[in-house]
Rosetta silent file (secondary structure, phi, psi, omega in degrees, C-alpha in Angstrom):
SEQUENCE: XXXXXXXXXXXXXXXXXXXXXXXXXXXXXXXXXXXXXXXXXXXXXXXXXXXXXXXXXXXXXXXXXXXXXXXXXXXXXXXXXXXXXXXXXXXXXXXXXXXXXXXXXXXXXXXXXXXXXXXXXXXXXXXXXXXXXXXXXXXXXXXXXXXXXXXXXXXXXXXXXXXXXXXXXXXXXXXXXXXXXXXXXXXXXXXXXXXXXXXXXXXXXXXXXXXXXXXXXXXXXXXXXXXXXXXXXXXXXXXXXXXXXXXXXXXXXXXXXXXXXXXXXXXXXXXXXXXXXXXXXXXXXXXXXXXXXXXXXX
SCORE:     score description
SCORE:     0.000 S_00000001
   1 L     0.000   91.198 -171.259   58.643  -68.640  -97.462 S_00000001
   2 E  -123.614  144.761 -173.753   58.039  -65.647  -95.388 S_00000001
   3 E  -140.220  154.784  174.550   56.844  -62.107  -96.322 S_00000001
   4 E  -134.902  155.328  177.407   56.107  -58.797  -94.506 S_00000001
   5 E  -160.849  166.842  170.269   54.143  -55.723  -95.475 S_00000001
   6 E  -147.941  152.371  177.909   52.408  -52.830  -93.961 S_00000001
   7 E  -135.268  158.272 -179.038   49.410  -50.562  -95.039 S_00000001
   8 E   -88.287  153.760  159.906   47.994  -47.368  -93.764 S_00000001
   9 E   -78.574  171.924 -171.574   44.939  -46.478  -91.882 S_00000001
  10 E  -151.569  160.127  175.240   42.834  -43.685  -93.409 S_00000001
  11 E  -116.324  165.401 -178.914   40.300  -40.960  -92.805 S_00000001
  12 E   -98.441  132.332  165.320   37.204  -40.040  -94.837 S_00000001
  13 E   -94.656  -45.095 -179.996   36.468  -37.279  -97.270 S_00000001
  14 E  -144.626  118.222  173.246   33.333  -38.765  -98.814 S_00000001
  15 L   -65.055  123.961  179.732   31.422  -41.769  -97.558 S_00000001
  16 L   -73.811   -9.644 -169.450   30.552  -44.096 -100.510 S_00000001
  17 L   -69.095  -15.917 -176.258   27.414  -45.586  -99.142 S_00000001
  18 L   -90.374  -36.665 -175.450   25.039  -42.992 -100.461 S_00000001
  19 L  -130.777  -12.641 -174.082   26.118  -42.913 -104.129 S_00000001
  20 L    85.914    0.272  169.276   29.153  -45.279 -104.644 S_00000001
  21 E   -95.746  127.855  177.954   31.494  -42.400 -105.134 S_00000001
  22 E  -139.286  159.144 -177.904   33.998  -42.192 -102.225 S_00000001
  23 E  -147.715  136.658  174.192   37.145  -40.403 -101.163 S_00000001
  24 E  -148.309  167.835  179.843   39.581  -41.021  -98.349 S_00000001
  25 E  -129.486  143.496  176.532   43.149  -40.122  -97.248 S_00000001
  26 E   -70.244  139.341  173.760   46.070  -42.012  -95.811 S_00000001
  27 E  -115.281  156.387 -177.732   47.083  -41.444  -92.331 S_00000001
  28 E   -79.521   61.730  171.723   50.427  -42.197  -90.491 S_00000001
  29 E  -135.510  147.281 -172.041   49.043  -45.225  -88.626 S_00000001
  30 E  -128.073  155.278  163.054   49.908  -48.700  -89.908 S_00000001
  31 E  -120.699  129.862 -173.274   48.714  -52.291  -89.819 S_00000001
  32 E  -113.097  146.378 -177.551   51.571  -54.774  -90.438 S_00000001
  33 E  -124.003  137.836  173.139   51.244  -58.343  -91.726 S_00000001
  34 E  -118.386  131.073  179.984   53.580  -61.351  -91.607 S_00000001
  35 E  -127.744  122.526  166.970   52.776  -64.269  -93.856 S_00000001
  36 E  -106.887  117.422 -177.168   54.519  -67.754  -93.828 S_00000001
  37 E   -97.242  143.900  175.375   53.559  -69.928  -96.677 S_00000001
  38 E  -113.342   92.544 -170.039   53.476  -73.645  -96.604 S_00000001
  39 L   -53.477  -32.244  178.684   53.710  -75.241 -100.058 S_00000001
  40 L   -76.614   -1.104 -173.136   52.525  -78.614  -98.666 S_00000001
  41 L  -126.870  151.644  167.323   49.247  -77.094  -97.277 S_00000001
  42 L  -116.412   12.291  178.451   46.284  -75.189  -98.883 S_00000001
  43 L   -94.196  142.024  178.472   44.924  -74.157  -95.440 S_00000001
  44 E  -117.723  127.491  169.290   45.381  -70.552  -94.107 S_00000001
  45 E  -114.815  139.139 -175.327   45.335  -69.773  -90.382 S_00000001
  46 E  -122.167  149.605  173.297   45.168  -66.194  -89.194 S_00000001
  47 E  -129.635  138.993  170.036   45.903  -64.334  -85.885 S_00000001
  48 E  -113.874  115.133 -177.102   45.136  -60.737  -85.036 S_00000001
  49 L   -47.481  -43.113 -173.420   47.439  -59.438  -82.306 S_00000001
  50 L   -85.828   -8.519 -175.712   45.014  -56.963  -80.787 S_00000001
  51 L  -149.508   77.455  178.615   42.077  -59.283  -80.810 S_00000001
  52 L   -50.554  -26.236  178.815   43.023  -62.998  -80.480 S_00000001
  53 L  -103.470   13.182 -179.966   39.484  -64.103  -80.654 S_00000001
  54 L   -69.996  166.205 -177.096   38.670  -61.798  -83.545 S_00000001
  55 L   -81.260  109.381 -176.404   37.369  -62.860  -87.054 S_00000001
  56 L   -93.177    7.250 -173.435   40.351  -63.762  -89.104 S_00000001
  57 H   -58.853  -33.090 -179.059   38.373  -64.669  -92.298 S_00000001
  58 H   -66.401  -52.953 -173.890   39.352  -61.549  -94.109 S_00000001
  59 H   -64.247  -43.351 -175.870   43.153  -61.857  -93.766 S_00000001
  60 H   -65.111  -34.969  176.253   42.953  -65.551  -94.406 S_00000001
  61 H   -69.228  -32.249  178.621   40.945  -65.118  -97.565 S_00000001
  62 H   -61.834  -42.171 -177.386   43.427  -62.472  -98.719 S_00000001
  63 H   -73.517  -40.471  178.741   46.306  -64.912  -98.567 S_00000001
  64 H   -59.489  -47.657 -175.424   44.220  -67.662 -100.272 S_00000001
  65 H   -73.462  -29.278 -179.274   43.313  -65.416 -103.159 S_00000001
  66 H   -73.135  -47.768 -178.002   46.831  -64.058 -103.537 S_00000001
  67 H   -69.720  -29.138  176.811   48.493  -67.469 -103.683 S_00000001
  68 H   -67.704  -31.556 -175.094   45.710  -68.713 -106.050 S_00000001
  69 H   -90.012  -37.856 -173.893   46.449  -65.812 -108.450 S_00000001
  70 H  -115.804   -4.115 -179.070   50.138  -65.440 -108.183 S_00000001
  71 L  -121.532 -147.876  176.264   51.382  -68.610 -106.538 S_00000001
  72 L  -118.662   33.162 -178.127   50.435  -72.214 -106.531 S_00000001
  73 L    75.697   25.502  179.725   47.575  -72.135 -103.927 S_00000001
  74 L   -62.695  144.637  170.919   49.912  -72.445 -101.011 S_00000001
  75 E   -94.530 -162.803 -179.731   48.437  -72.234  -97.480 S_00000001
  76 E   156.056 -151.562 -178.287   50.154  -70.970  -94.465 S_00000001
  77 E  -132.656  141.744  177.086   49.918  -68.634  -91.515 S_00000001
  78 E  -133.455  133.351 -178.746   49.075  -64.794  -91.520 S_00000001
  79 E  -131.593  135.220  175.886   49.507  -62.644  -88.478 S_00000001
  80 E  -124.534  146.212  170.665   48.614  -58.965  -88.254 S_00000001
  81 E  -137.304  144.040 -164.598   49.327  -56.304  -85.647 S_00000001
  82 E  -143.318  142.317  165.327   48.105  -52.776  -85.871 S_00000001
  83 L   -79.013  -10.995 -168.657   48.182  -49.117  -84.734 S_00000001
  84 L   -99.249  116.565  179.015   44.757  -48.730  -86.302 S_00000001
  85 L   -59.292  144.293 -175.002   41.911  -49.322  -83.812 S_00000001
  86 L   -78.363  142.290  172.987   39.485  -51.948  -84.826 S_00000001
  87 L    50.799   38.093  176.933   35.874  -51.061  -85.995 S_00000001
  88 L  -113.237    1.826  178.393   36.601  -47.409  -85.276 S_00000001
  89 L    84.333   17.349  174.545   36.106  -46.041  -88.915 S_00000001
  90 L  -102.488   21.240  169.392   39.801  -45.788  -89.608 S_00000001
  91 L    72.503   39.979 -179.758   39.864  -48.385  -92.344 S_00000001
  92 H   -62.087  -42.279 -179.411   41.278  -51.220  -90.203 S_00000001
  93 H   -62.649  -43.350 -175.033   39.790  -53.903  -92.563 S_00000001
  94 H   -67.050  -42.029 -177.050   41.217  -52.248  -95.653 S_00000001
  95 H   -64.731  -38.522  176.660   44.622  -51.842  -94.081 S_00000001
  96 H   -64.621  -42.035 -179.552   44.577  -55.502  -92.865 S_00000001
  97 H   -67.785  -47.246  179.668   43.641  -56.685  -96.293 S_00000001
  98 H   -61.316  -31.466  176.855   46.133  -54.713  -98.160 S_00000001
  99 H   -74.399  -34.489 -177.000   48.963  -55.737  -95.770 S_00000001
 100 H   -74.043  -33.568  176.597   48.062  -59.364  -95.975 S_00000001
 101 H   -67.256  -47.491 -176.970   47.945  -59.312  -99.810 S_00000001
 102 H   -62.738  -43.675 -176.424   51.312  -57.502  -99.977 S_00000001
 103 H   -66.177  -29.893  175.693   52.896  -59.752  -97.399 S_00000001
 104 H   -71.458  -33.783  173.646   51.814  -62.776  -99.375 S_00000001
 105 H   -63.074  -43.092 -177.673   53.414  -61.204 -102.567 S_00000001
 106 H   -61.353  -51.685  171.155   56.565  -60.712 -100.571 S_00000001
 107 H   -48.405  -37.772  179.399   56.497  -64.281  -99.428 S_00000001
 108 H   -82.981   -2.365  176.024   56.166  -65.404 -103.070 S_00000001
 109 L    77.375   29.665 -171.535   59.215  -63.259 -103.913 S_00000001
 110 L   -99.398  143.350  174.026   57.262  -61.014 -106.258 S_00000001
 111 L   -80.805  123.424 -178.214   58.265  -57.456 -107.063 S_00000001
 112 E  -118.626  132.585  176.786   55.526  -55.050 -105.999 S_00000001
 113 E  -169.041 -149.565  178.203   55.169  -51.464 -107.046 S_00000001
 114 L  -101.982  173.863 -169.875   53.352  -49.019 -109.218 S_00000001
 115 L   -72.327  -17.766  179.533   52.533  -49.326 -112.946 S_00000001
 116 L   -87.998   -1.521  171.649   55.393  -47.163 -114.012 S_00000001
 117 L   -93.921  163.937  172.426   57.878  -49.447 -112.208 S_00000001
 118 L   -85.583   94.781 -170.500   59.253  -52.737 -113.380 S_00000001
 119 L  -136.609  156.497  179.021   57.072  -54.924 -111.136 S_00000001
 120 L   -96.936  -18.075  175.422   55.279  -58.249 -111.299 S_00000001
 121 E  -141.801  123.034  172.104   52.271  -56.988 -109.223 S_00000001
 122 E   -78.929  159.097 -177.871   51.084  -53.473 -109.078 S_00000001
 123 H   -68.234  -33.872  177.711   49.777  -51.977 -105.740 S_00000001
 124 H   -61.539  -47.080  176.816   46.578  -51.197 -107.588 S_00000001
 125 H   -58.342  -43.713 -179.554   46.211  -54.908 -108.604 S_00000001
 126 H   -67.655  -35.912  174.221   46.891  -55.939 -105.083 S_00000001
 127 H   -59.291  -45.052 -173.926   44.421  -53.436 -103.688 S_00000001
 128 H   -69.608  -32.831  173.664   41.625  -54.710 -105.968 S_00000001
 129 H   -64.092  -38.846  170.947   42.320  -58.222 -104.823 S_00000001
 130 H   -63.802  -41.144  178.239   41.925  -57.138 -101.178 S_00000001
 131 H   -62.572  -37.329 -179.704   38.714  -55.416 -101.992 S_00000001
 132 H   -61.822  -48.134  176.984   37.411  -58.604 -103.602 S_00000001
 133 H   -54.762  -44.525  179.770   38.360  -60.473 -100.383 S_00000001
 134 H   -66.807  -35.783  170.479   36.528  -57.994  -98.314 S_00000001
 135 H   -62.564  -47.499 -170.270   33.310  -58.289 -100.325 S_00000001
 136 H   -72.536  -26.524  176.449   33.486  -62.006 -100.213 S_00000001
 137 L   -80.773  -13.725  174.579   34.192  -61.977  -96.473 S_00000001
 138 L    71.949   31.443  178.575   31.168  -59.688  -95.973 S_00000001
 139 L   -98.614    2.645  178.211   33.054  -57.027  -93.988 S_00000001
 140 L  -148.239  152.892 -178.043   32.091  -54.241  -96.298 S_00000001
 141 L   -82.332  -54.207 -166.664   29.009  -52.864  -98.172 S_00000001
 142 L   -94.354   -9.810 -167.582   30.477  -50.985 -101.133 S_00000001
 143 L    88.647   -8.668  173.915   33.842  -52.917 -101.284 S_00000001
 144 L    42.992   52.389 -176.212   35.444  -49.755  -99.849 S_00000001
 145 H   -77.981  -21.861  164.870   37.655  -49.308 -102.792 S_00000001
 146 H   -61.960  -48.780  172.705   38.156  -45.632 -101.581 S_00000001
 147 H   -56.361  -51.412 -168.090   39.448  -46.748  -98.211 S_00000001
 148 H   -66.992  -36.858 -179.703   41.617  -49.412  -99.777 S_00000001
 149 H   -70.345  -41.029 -174.912   43.322  -47.158 -102.366 S_00000001
 150 H   -70.617  -32.404  172.179   43.977  -44.448  -99.736 S_00000001
 151 H   -75.384  -29.734  175.370   45.503  -47.201  -97.477 S_00000001
 152 H   -78.971  -48.153 -174.738   47.403  -48.658 -100.396 S_00000001
 153 H   -99.230  -23.406 -171.623   48.531  -45.572 -102.221 S_00000001
 154 L    81.469  173.952  174.611   48.464  -42.735  -99.706 S_00000001
 155 L    73.401 -174.893  175.097   47.289  -39.258 -100.370 S_00000001
 156 E   -84.409  128.747  178.132   43.592  -38.372 -101.118 S_00000001
 157 E  -118.848  122.672  168.905   41.967  -41.083 -103.417 S_00000001
 158 E  -107.475  127.786 -169.405   38.588  -40.374 -105.166 S_00000001
 159 E  -137.264  159.113  163.512   37.019  -43.525 -106.497 S_00000001
 160 E  -104.145  118.368 -179.562   33.939  -45.163 -108.060 S_00000001
 161 L   -84.673  -12.785  178.532   33.342  -48.014 -105.877 S_00000001
 162 L   -77.660  -24.495 -174.759   30.837  -49.717 -108.098 S_00000001
 163 L  -115.224    2.166 -173.790   33.619  -50.135 -110.853 S_00000001
 164 L    46.372   58.636  176.477   36.697  -50.130 -108.375 S_00000001
 165 E  -120.853  137.615  177.595   38.105  -47.310 -110.463 S_00000001
 166 E   -89.779  112.827  178.883   40.476  -44.644 -109.133 S_00000001
 167 E   -76.886  -42.273  178.353   39.246  -41.302 -110.385 S_00000001
 168 E  -157.086  154.744  178.198   41.902  -39.126 -108.829 S_00000001
 169 E  -147.933  124.205 -177.300   44.660  -39.183 -106.391 S_00000001
 170 E  -136.456  148.339 -178.344   46.414  -36.176 -104.939 S_00000001
 171 L   -72.387  151.818  165.421   49.106  -35.646 -102.172 S_00000001
 172 L  -140.370  156.734 -169.383   47.972  -33.693  -99.146 S_00000001
 173 L  -124.248   65.127 -174.271   50.062  -32.266  -96.279 S_00000001
 174 E  -114.124  145.901  161.234   47.848  -32.198  -93.204 S_00000001
 175 E   -85.332  154.062  178.782   48.231  -32.628  -89.469 S_00000001
 176 E  -139.434  144.150  176.262   45.445  -34.659  -88.018 S_00000001
 177 E  -119.560  127.654 -178.170   43.651  -35.128  -84.784 S_00000001
 178 E  -117.506  121.460  174.900   41.617  -38.320  -84.277 S_00000001
 179 E  -109.064  127.175  171.638   39.026  -38.807  -81.528 S_00000001
 180 E  -117.793  113.303 -177.253   37.850  -42.322  -81.044 S_00000001
 181 L   -75.900  168.875 -175.275   35.121  -42.907  -78.608 S_00000001
 182 L   -70.102  -29.726  174.805   34.922  -46.188  -76.743 S_00000001
 183 L   -65.686  161.126 -176.440   32.145  -47.706  -78.759 S_00000001
 184 L  -123.403  153.319  177.710   32.762  -49.563  -82.041 S_00000001
 185 L  -139.016  128.566  179.576   30.807  -49.554  -85.339 S_00000001
 186 L  -100.278  126.596 -177.100   31.074  -52.129  -88.107 S_00000001
 187 H   -49.215  -42.283 -176.845   30.749  -51.055  -91.619 S_00000001
 188 H   -57.704  -27.837 -176.006   28.723  -54.072  -92.614 S_00000001
 189 H   -92.267    3.563 -175.617   26.093  -53.022  -90.102 S_00000001
 190 L   -67.870  150.515  176.864   25.546  -49.514  -91.391 S_00000001
 191 L   -80.360  101.101 -172.462   22.115  -48.362  -92.405 S_00000001
 192 H   -65.139  -45.902 -170.116   22.441  -48.158  -96.168 S_00000001
 193 H   -58.867  -48.213 -179.472   18.827  -46.830  -96.598 S_00000001
 194 H   -61.105  -44.411 -179.798   19.449  -43.847  -94.335 S_00000001
 195 H   -60.834  -33.347  174.692   22.782  -43.120  -95.942 S_00000001
 196 H   -59.302  -33.726 -177.028   20.996  -43.145  -99.299 S_00000001
 197 H   -62.889  -19.525 -174.939   18.762  -40.352  -98.051 S_00000001
 198 L  -100.606   14.877 -175.618   21.667  -37.991  -97.907 S_00000001
 199 H   -52.837  -40.342  176.639   22.786  -38.674 -101.555 S_00000001
 200 H   -57.054  -32.634  171.848   22.168  -35.019 -102.640 S_00000001
 201 H   -73.256  -27.661 -179.892   24.729  -33.944 -100.035 S_00000001
 202 H   -66.787  -41.776 -174.766   27.113  -36.703 -101.106 S_00000001
 203 H   -63.633  -38.658  176.659   26.891  -35.396 -104.580 S_00000001
 204 H   -62.819  -38.798  173.618   27.883  -31.955 -103.323 S_00000001
 205 H   -58.856  -38.400  179.705   30.736  -33.436 -101.448 S_00000001
 206 H   -68.766  -37.666 -176.703   31.947  -35.195 -104.610 S_00000001
 207 H   -65.247  -44.086  176.317   31.734  -31.941 -106.616 S_00000001
 208 H   -58.401  -40.503  177.446   33.942  -30.311 -103.909 S_00000001
 209 H   -64.155  -36.597 -175.671   36.395  -33.213 -104.014 S_00000001
 210 H   -68.590  -26.362  176.490   36.650  -33.045 -107.865 S_00000001
 211 L   -77.322   -6.730 -172.506   37.558  -29.361 -107.331 S_00000001
 212 L    72.021   15.362  179.777   40.358  -30.420 -104.920 S_00000001
 213 L   -92.439   63.466 -170.336   38.546  -28.643 -101.992 S_00000001
 214 H   -67.227  -41.047 -175.640   39.032  -31.842  -99.884 S_00000001
 215 H   -66.212  -38.909  174.996   39.036  -30.253  -96.472 S_00000001
 216 H   -64.746  -44.468 -167.890   35.575  -28.353  -97.171 S_00000001
 217 H   -64.851  -41.393 -176.430   34.263  -31.598  -98.671 S_00000001
 218 H   -64.512  -39.338 -179.632   35.063  -33.692  -95.521 S_00000001
 219 H   -59.301  -49.484 -179.824   33.247  -31.174  -93.330 S_00000001
 220 H   -60.220  -50.655  177.398   30.040  -31.338  -95.392 S_00000001
 221 H   -48.935  -48.834 -177.954   30.362  -35.184  -95.454 S_00000001
 222 H   -60.212  -40.014  175.879   30.854  -35.323  -91.667 S_00000001
 223 H   -68.237  -45.226 -179.835   27.663  -33.433  -90.945 S_00000001
 224 H   -64.686  -48.400 -172.283   25.490  -35.268  -93.503 S_00000001
 225 H   -81.729  -25.646  172.191   26.611  -38.771  -92.471 S_00000001
 226 H   -62.171  -40.544  171.506   26.679  -38.101  -88.730 S_00000001
 227 H   -57.819  -45.028  179.908   23.033  -37.282  -89.033 S_00000001
 228 H   -71.044  -25.507 -179.781   22.246  -40.243  -91.089 S_00000001
 229 H   -99.454   -2.079  174.330   24.036  -42.655  -88.897 S_00000001
 230 L    90.425   19.983  177.197   22.957  -41.249  -85.615 S_00000001
 231 L  -102.955  153.905  178.472   26.156  -39.709  -84.279 S_00000001
 232 L   -58.461  127.663  178.423   26.577  -36.510  -82.290 S_00000001
 233 L   -88.257    1.285 -176.246   27.538  -33.628  -84.482 S_00000001
 234 H   -67.044  -36.352  175.276   28.929  -31.610  -81.562 S_00000001
 235 H   -59.927  -37.368  177.400   32.600  -32.760  -81.993 S_00000001
 236 H   -65.040  -42.221 -179.184   32.398  -31.480  -85.534 S_00000001
 237 H   -64.316  -42.451  176.732   30.910  -28.178  -84.554 S_00000001
 238 H   -58.578  -36.920 -172.494   33.681  -27.812  -81.950 S_00000001
 239 H   -79.518  -31.039 -169.369   36.248  -28.492  -84.619 S_00000001
 240 H   -50.280  -49.784 -174.618   34.965  -26.073  -87.304 S_00000001
 241 L   -78.702  -11.108 -172.508   36.574  -22.878  -86.100 S_00000001
 242 L  -120.461    7.880 -172.165   39.875  -24.767  -85.225 S_00000001
 243 L  -146.065  153.237  179.296   40.426  -27.159  -88.103 S_00000001
 244 L   -78.983  -24.176  177.867   40.701  -26.856  -91.946 S_00000001
 245 E  -162.522  155.987  175.776   38.225  -29.820  -92.223 S_00000001
 246 E  -150.309  152.829 -178.137   36.513  -32.434  -89.945 S_00000001
 247 E  -161.646  144.237  156.977   34.532  -35.481  -90.681 S_00000001
 248 E   -53.171  135.433  178.341   32.959  -38.671  -89.197 S_00000001
 249 L   -99.930  124.748 -179.542   35.424  -41.267  -90.502 S_00000001
 250 L    52.854 -140.155  172.928   33.691  -44.068  -92.479 S_00000001
 251 L   -78.259   13.913 -177.506   30.731  -45.348  -90.575 S_00000001
 252 L    76.216 -179.434   11.554   32.152  -44.047  -87.315 S_00000001
 253 L   -95.021   -0.440 -171.557   32.500  -43.687  -84.506 S_00000001
 254 L   -70.556  153.174  176.140   35.912  -41.831  -84.947 S_00000001
 255 E  -127.046  132.703 -172.295   35.988  -38.236  -85.889 S_00000001
 256 E  -127.169  128.575  176.414   39.017  -36.872  -87.653 S_00000001
 257 E  -115.775  143.102  179.066   39.972  -33.123  -87.977 S_00000001
 258 E  -123.736  151.652  173.833   42.832  -31.959  -90.207 S_00000001
 259 E  -127.672  122.247  173.758   44.861  -28.841  -90.308 S_00000001
 260 E   -76.502  137.789 -176.972   46.381  -27.591  -93.549 S_00000001
 261 L   -58.553  -23.827 -177.591   49.781  -25.944  -93.105 S_00000001
 262 L   -90.422    1.853 -179.727   48.458  -23.013  -95.212 S_00000001
 263 L   -99.019  103.593 -172.912   45.443  -22.411  -92.888 S_00000001
 264 L   -69.130  -14.593 -176.897   46.348  -19.772  -90.369 S_00000001
 265 L   -86.415  -15.612 -174.133   43.154  -20.515  -88.398 S_00000001
 266 L   -72.865  130.811 -177.306   43.691  -24.205  -87.881 S_00000001
 267 L  -149.691   81.982 -179.476   44.702  -24.960  -84.219 S_00000001
 268 H   -55.784  -39.285 -176.715   44.589  -28.687  -83.490 S_00000001
 269 H   -58.886  -47.494 -179.750   46.079  -28.164  -80.018 S_00000001
 270 H   -67.969  -35.372 -178.722   43.169  -25.991  -78.777 S_00000001
 271 H   -68.528  -44.537  179.066   40.678  -28.618  -80.354 S_00000001
 272 H   -57.227  -36.890  173.281   42.535  -31.454  -78.518 S_00000001
 273 H   -59.576  -41.849  176.229   41.924  -29.559  -75.236 S_00000001
 274 H   -67.611  -47.623 -179.641   38.200  -29.535  -76.001 S_00000001
 275 H   -69.753  -21.621  175.838   38.059  -33.057  -77.112 S_00000001
 276 L   -58.222  -19.529  179.422   40.106  -34.323  -74.220 S_00000001
 277 L   -84.237   -6.853  179.703   36.931  -34.044  -72.033 S_00000001
 278 L   -92.224  141.220 -178.606   35.250  -36.641  -74.123 S_00000001
 279 L   -64.029  146.723 -173.306   35.490  -40.353  -73.274 S_00000001
 280 L   119.045 -163.156  173.855   37.812  -42.250  -75.591 S_00000001
 281 E  -117.940  158.482 -178.806   41.124  -41.667  -77.028 S_00000001
 282 E  -128.296  137.732 -174.903   42.953  -38.899  -78.922 S_00000001
 283 E  -134.761  125.223  171.980   45.648  -39.393  -81.431 S_00000001
 284 E   -98.300  126.583  177.777   47.858  -36.752  -83.094 S_00000001
 285 E  -151.784 -161.535  178.494   49.256  -37.789  -86.368 S_00000001
 286 E  -130.094  169.761  165.922   49.769  -36.675  -90.077 S_00000001
 287 E   -77.868  160.516  170.355   48.681  -37.626  -93.522 S_00000001
 288 L  -139.976  142.240 -174.247   50.905  -39.791  -95.632 S_00000001
 289 L   -98.103  -15.368 -176.299   51.409  -39.823  -99.394 S_00000001
 290 L   -86.804  -27.490  175.380   53.619  -43.010  -99.786 S_00000001
 291 L    77.714 -163.170 -170.372   51.166  -45.665  -98.951 S_00000001
 292 L   -76.700  159.143  177.464   51.666  -49.358  -98.302 S_00000001
 293 E  -152.562  162.990 -179.664   54.932  -51.298  -98.771 S_00000001
 294 E  -102.751  158.215  179.641   56.429  -54.659  -98.589 S_00000001
 295 L    90.610 -157.116 -173.979   59.318  -55.688  -96.340 S_00000001
 296 L   -96.272  -17.813 -176.345   60.134  -54.057  -92.936 S_00000001
 297 L  -150.233  154.386 -178.622   60.317  -50.371  -94.003 S_00000001
 298 L   -68.129    0.000    0.000   59.056  -48.092  -96.804 S_00000001
């Protein structure tokens, strides 16, 4: 009983730490999971290809919860490999959880899709199970339902993280430039009290997002949460004349700039020349609207 799946990394429009309302968008970077179920066992063993000594509790718990809900409590082995850098603010935990849950469903032979399809498990159900696993594993403060839905469904997802409710989802067609500095930041370690101090700005970002002004919203979010979390705002300031929107992604440290095809002033190539002088890595990618999938290809 073997299954495979992949889920997307994502960037931030609105960090949910201040108010519980969040928004994120899917990026064309993937985390892949393979699950081999063993009916005679109830133990799950995990491996992370990029970090063999890393904490595998999340992906193991995802498999255990999925077999408890849709199977017969089978154990087994779960392995992930990823294009999404760990602890960089690009939703690596959400992508790993989504991929592990979907790969388990694939191993169980379950049809997965959206609510309007003839399926046994909807992607939104699978997403909520991964969010539960993330909360119980202690890798998230809010449950990160915004990050998880963007990873699972693609497009921009606006959510209520207190209720795990999807408020809106829209496709976006953006090019993206991601700068990831060498340091790492873990969401569970974020200073929630300082993030709460910028709640009025988060409310403004939510208003912009509700109007569909996602690129503007992410820029306001990036300035507010960079200040709250102690990150340099210079990369965002450099991006503003050259991007449609720019934000600190999650709790950092990555910064994501986007260019809307309809924006004549957006020039990510010139921004890349500026950011290239900063330590770390640069990645050119695009948004994705299709989201996570089971099997070997979407």
